[in-house]
C-alpha positions, 0 to 999 in steps of 0.5 A, spaced: 848 384 167 847 378 172 853 373 173 848 368 171 847 371 164 854 372 163 859 378 163 859 383 157 866 380 155 863 373 154 857 376 150 862 380 146 867 375 145 862 370 142 858 376 138 864 379 135 867 373 132 860 371 129 859 378 126 866 379 124 865 372 120 859 374 117 862 381 115 868 377 111 873 380 115 879 377 118 882 380 125 888 383 121 883 387 116 878 389 122 884 391 126 886 396 120 879 399 119 878 400 127 885 402 129 884 397 134 890 392 135 890 385 133 892 383 140 886 386 143 881 384 138 884 377 139 883 378 147 876 380 146 874 374 141 877 369 147 873 373 152 880 375 156 880 382 154 877 388 157 872 392 153 871 399 154 866 404 151 871 407 146 872 400 143 865 397 143 863 403 139 869 403 134 867 396 133 860 398 132 862 403 127 866 399 123 862 393 123 856 397 121 851 394 127 848 396 133 851 396 139 846 390 142 849 386 136 855 386 140 854 386 147 846 383 148 843 377 149 835 377 147 830 377 152 826 371 153 819 375 153 814 376 158 815 382 163 822 384 163 825 387 169 832 390 169 835 392 176 841 397 176 845 393 181 845 387 176 847 390 170 855 390 168 857 397 167 861 399 160 866 404 162 869 409 157 874 416 158 868 420 161 862 415 161 859 409 165 853 406 161 849 400 164 845 397 158 838 396 160 834 393 154 834 392 147 827 393 143 825 390 136 819 393 133 818 393 125 824 395 121 827 398 128 832 396 134 832 401 140 837 400 145 836 403 152 842 405 157 842 408 163 848 413 162 852 417 167 857 422 165 863 423 171 864 429 174 869 434 170 869 429 164 868 428 157 866 423 152 868 423 145 865 419 139 867 419 132 860 417 130 857 410 129 851 407 126 843 410 128 841 416 131 842 418 138 837 421 143 839 423 151 834 425 156 838 429 162 835 426 169 840 430 174 846 435 173 848 439 167 850 436 160 854 439 155 853 436 148 857 438 142 855 435 135 859 436 129 861 443 132 855 445 135 854 446 142 848 446 147 847 445 154 842 441 157 839 441 164 834 436 168 828 434 163 832 437 157 832 432 151 837 432 145 837 428 139 842 427 133 845 423 127 849 418 131 854 418 125 856 425 126 862 426 131 859 428 138 861 429 145 858 429 152 861 433 158 859 434 165 859 441 166 857 441 174 858 435 177 856 428 175 850 427 170 845 422 170 841 421 163 837 416 159 841 414 152 836 411 147 840 409 140 835 407 134 837 403 128 834 402 122 833 395 119 839 396 114 844 397 120 841 390 123 845 384 122 841 378 121 845 372 124 843 365 124 841 363 131 847 359 135 842 356 140 839 358 147 846 358 150 849 363 146 843 368 145 843 375 146 838 377 153 835 384 153 839 390 156 842 387 160 841 385 154 847 389 153 850 392 149 848 396 149 851 397 145 852 401 148 853 408 147 853 408 149 855 413 150 856 417 148 857 413 143 
């Protein structure tokens, strides 16, 4: 996300508080459910925290909203071009996610991410709302979903219910892939538009989010 559109932490700060309030949760209750410390949540809501993939996906899972409801701005319409170098990276233990686009169609929301798994690293996820789809572009990716393991090479695809515990592992050097998260209408949070200054952009519309990641 370019600097003019605001950083991920700034967007998350505004959206997290709005989503938490819409869900009727206190910071203490959200902390209990997500196992994220109250101090950390307070920092995230004030824009002084450092959001990681693990944190964002945990909040998505507990609040039952797409990643993009937390880290995205909405596109203004027309042709959308996202330059990779302009997108702020959300990093986790083994993955770097670049939120590229949020697409709304009918009763669905699609989130598109550039996903890079660092060499020799694994990214674990307890699960989150929606379904997850990954296409490997370069490298060899090990994917484990609820105990089942597969290996993917360039051009290979995997899709699964994102609520299941899953992980991605770079098996031989770094892995470059496209991550697509799909959410149904029941997972979308319909919030009152807070005005043009607080509106979500398209990935950078992160965000993404996220799992990205794996999510």
